[in-house]
N, C-alpha and C positions, 0 to 999 in steps of 0.2 A: 465582529458579527459573527464569527465560526472558529472553531477549536481546529486547527490546522494540524493533520497528523503525519502527511508525508507529501512533499511535491515531488514530480516525475519530471525528468527531464525529457523532452521531446524534440531533441535535434532543433531545440532552439525558435520552436515553433510554438509551444503549448506546454499546458502543465496539467496533472490530473491534484487534484487537492481533497486531501481528505477533511471531512467535515461533521461535525459532532452536534446537530438540532436536537436531539433528545438531551442531552446534558444541559444546552442553556434555555430550551424550551419548556422541559419537563422538571429536569433535575435542579437547574438553577433557577430556573420561574423569572429569568432577565430580559424575556423576550418573545415576543409571539411568533409561531412558526411562518404567517405570512410576511411580517418584518423580516425575519431568518432569509428565507427566499428573496426576497427585494433585494436585500444586502448582497446576496451572493449573485443573482441575476447582474444587478449594475457593476459588480467588481468585474465579471465575465465580459459584460458589455465596453469596458473601459480596454480591457487589454485587447481585445478584437482592435480597436483602435491602434495599437500598435503593431498590428499584424500578427497577433499570437490568436490561439485557440485554449480554452481550457474546458474542464468540467468537474463535476463534482461526484467522490465517492462518500458513499454514507460512512460512517464509522460507530460500531457498536464494540461494547466493553465484554471481553474474552470471559474475564473471572467475575462479570454481573450473570452470567451464564444464558440459556436459551431464551429464558423467559423476557428476559432484558432485548434482546434480539428482537423477538415478535414484538414487543411494544414499541421499539424503534420503527419496524414496519407497520406496524398500527398507525403510528403519528405521520408516516410520510406517504403512504401509496395512496389514499384517497385522492389525493391532488399533486401527482409526482411531477416534479417541471422536468422537461424535455432535457435539461444540460444535468442531470443527474445521472451517471452512467454505471456507477458501481456499487456495491455492500462490502464491507469486510471487518473483522473483527481486529483489536488491538489491545491493549492492557497485558494484562499477565495471564500468561498459557496456561491456565488452572483448569477448565472445562475442555475434557475431549472433544476434539473435531466432529465426531462422528454425532456427539450429540446435538451440534449445531447444525447438522446436514438438514433437518425440519426447516429451518428457519433460512440456510442458503436456497434451499430448492424454492421455498415461497418468494424468495430475493429474484430469483433465476427466472421463474415465472412469471415475476412484473418486468422482465427485459433488462434486469441487471448483470454486469459481469461480478465474480465473484472472488474476492481475494482474502488471505490471513496471516497476519504477522504470527510466524511461528519459525522455531529453531532460533531466537534470541534467549527470552529469560526463561524457556521451557527447552526441553531435550529435542535433537535432532530427530526423533521418532516424530514429535509434532509434525514435522514438515511431510514426511511420506503421509500421516494419517488424514492431515489439511487436503491431500491430492486423490489419495484412494478413497475415503470413508468421507471426508465433506465434499468432495467434488469440486475443490477452488482450482480457477483457472489461471491465479498469480498468488506468488508468494514475497510476501516481504519479511526481509532478513535472511532468513534460512541458513544462517551461518554455522549452525551446528550438525548441521548434515554430514551424514557419513557418504563413504563412495558409492554404494548401492545406491542412494537417497539421491546422490547429484546424478548417476546416471537414468535414474526415473525422468528427474527433472527434464536432463538433455534429450531422452528419448520421446518424451511427451513434449517437449519444447514448450515450458511451462517460464514464463517470465518470471524472477527473482529482484525484488529492489533492493539493493545493498546500501547500507546508511552507515557509512565507516564511523562519523561522529559519533552517532547514537551508540555502535556496536561497542566501542570504546569505552563508551559510559557506563553501560548497562549489562557488560559482558566482557568485561575487563581478563576475565581468564581464557579467552578465547583469543591465542598469539602465537605464531604469527596471524594476521589477520587472511581469514582464507579466501577472499576474492580472487587471487591469482589463481589459486587451484581450483577454485569453481569454474573459471575461464577454461581453465586447461582442459577440464571434464566435460567441456561444451553445455553448458548451463547459459541459456538465454539472459546474462546480467544487466543490470542499467542500474544506474546511481539515483539515488533519492536522499532525501532530510528528515525522513520519518517525524518529529516533533518540535521542528526550529523554535518554538516558544519554549522548551524545556532544555535542550541541548541548543544552544546558538551554532549554527550553519547554513550555509546556502549550497546550489550546486556547483559552485568554482572552490568551494574549500572542499568537498567532497572528491571533485574530480583532482584537487591538488594531493589530497591524500591518497587517494589510487595510483598517482604517479609516484607517490612515497614509497609504495609497497613495490616498484620496482617494473611497474609496468611500462610496455613501451609506446610508443605513439600508435601503432597499428591496435594494442588492445585498448588505447583510449578510446579511438576513435570507433570501435565494437561498440563499446558502452553507449557511446552517443547515439550509435545506428540501432543499438536495440532500443533504448528509449524511445527514438522516434516512432520505431515500428509497432511497440506493443503499446505504446499510449494510448488510453481508452477515449481521451479526447480528440482524437486523430482515427479514431476507429470507422467513425460513420461518414 
């Protein structure tokens, strides 16, 4: 029913699900929007019976450009379900985040949190641009960020979702993985799975990968704690 972009740990209590209604409803014409939302609601209702909470983050495609982002909002904003908590860009980092700022502003005005996939398949400068020019409040990946950008993320307490399996598949030149360095710089990193339908993984495999980087139990606990504190599904 959805294209999962990333699942965020939340202390074992919930998850943030990146989903692409525009892709399925408009691009593929596989489903009606009402049915898409029904499927999302049914799934979220089911996980509540397990004692968990979840929310949906709308996924737009960076390399399709801001007009595509506006089209995503045109589709969903007239009757936006309460379980939709965020808006994000994924895809290839080809369009400057300053160009996405009007889209982000519109989504923010509708009450949505804003994130961006930045600094994985694009340069590390995209991370700083997403924060300073796009005004995003959360970064996915960020693994190419330089020391000054890591300091910015730490100072502003910007959460960063790090996805080791995705990073190793899509950014194999980034070696060793910078997660330990990011934590040492004070960045609020948590673990995510990005797109497990493309790069098979789950939060357990990502936690194992983080341990294999030499992170000790305290650092792994910090990743879990950050995930719980920063997950949008638990924000309200």
